[in-house]
N, C-alpha and C positions, 0 to 999 in steps of 0.2 A: 348590748352587751347581756342584757338580763335574760330576754327571751332564750337567747343563743345555750344561756348555761342552763336553760331550766330543763331545753330538747338532751342537753349531752344528760343533766341526771337525769330524766326520763329515762335516757335510754339503756344509762347503764343499769336504774334500777328496774329495767324490764327485763334486762341480760341477767340478771340476779335471781329475780324472781324465776325465770325460767330454768337456770342452772340450778336452784332451791326447791325445785319441784318434790310433790313429798312421795316420789314413788324412788328409790332405792336402786333398784336398776333399772335403764336404760337404755332402752332397745336403740338404735341407732338404725339397723338395717332395716328396718319398716318405714324409717324417715325419708321422704322425698328428697329432702336435702341436707343428708349424713353430716357433711361438711362446715353448714351454719351451725348445726348443733353442736357436734364437737366444740369447734372456734368459743362457743359459746361458752363452755365448760372451761376450757383453755382462756380466759379472761376471767376465770375464777380462781381454776388451780393450772400454776407453772408446770408444767411438763420438767420432771425429774431432772432431764437431762440437759433442764438450761439455766438450772441453781447450779452455784460454785460451792461445792464440796467439800471436807475437810479430803487430804490426803488419805485418810484412813476409814474413808467410808467407802464403798462400793454397790453400785449400783448392783451390779450381776451378780456379786455373794447376795443379794441380798434378795433381788429376784431366784435367778438359781436353786441356788441352796436353801435358801427359807420359804417365800411363798410358795412358789412353783410346785414342790415336792408334796407341801403341805395342802397348795387347794388340790391336785391330783390324787391326791388320797383322799380326800373329803370328798371328791368329787363321785371318784369309785364307791366311796361305802356310799353315796346315794341311792345309790341302784338305777343307774337310766339304763333306761337299755337304747342303747345308741342304736338302731336298724341300716342306718349310711355310715360313711366318716364324715366327720360333721367339723369343721374349721371353725374356730372361734376367736374373739378376738375384744380383747377385755382392755379395761383404761379402768384401774382403780384412782378413784381422786379420794384423796387425801387431807387431813386436818395437819399441822404445822408437825403435830407429835407421831405421826404413822397413824392414825386409826382413819378408817376408812371411812367417808362420809357418803359415798355414792358408787355406782360400778356402772359404766358405757360400755356395750359390748353391740358387736354385730356377731352374725353368723350366716354360714353359708351350710347349705342344707340339713336348718332346724327348720323343718316344715309343720312339726306336728303341733299342734298348741298345747297338749298337756303336756310332752314331752320338754319343751320353751316354760313351761311352768314351773314343770319339777327342775329343772334345770336351774332358770333365774332363784328359786326358790331357797334351792341347796348354794348358792351362788350369796346369794342376803345370808343365811344362819352361818356360814363359814365365814364372811365379812365383815359380821359386825361382831362376830367374835375376835377376830386376829388381827392384830396393828405390824403393818408395814416396819420390816427393823431401820427406818431410816427415819429421823428429824429433821426438821431445816426449822428455817424461821419465817417460813410461810405456807402458805396452802401447797398442795402440788400431787400429781398426776402421775403415774408410769403404767405402760400399756405391757402387753405381749400375746403370745400366739398361744393357742394350743389345739392339738386336733385327739381329736375322738374316735375311736373305730367300732365299728362290731364287736362284740364277741364271739371267735370262733367256735363254732359247739364240735 
């Protein structure tokens, strides 16, 4: 029984170490097995939709009326020049208080390394200063998609 327990503890600590990487923004679109990477984070950050919240708390309001407009404004002010329509999925990994601890992201058409670096720096700057407007008894995650279009000249 003790060897099995040691193996289980080793696996759990490995997942925890993976998810607590020092990188704030974690790209999953470059990973060969993005589902496993997301599953590792989901083992630490429970998806917000799976948590029983009081009726007065709305995930939709927190995301669409609070986070999304503030995030889009921040990215716009970062002056990132989008040369093609770029779809980005992000997953906020939050402490129980709503403080963002990590951001997972996947992007379609974000092929320029300099643009991606500028984008991840914008995410990090915003997320480290922003608190998601929901608090729970446990760590949680909340995800959504964004589309960035080239400026028409």
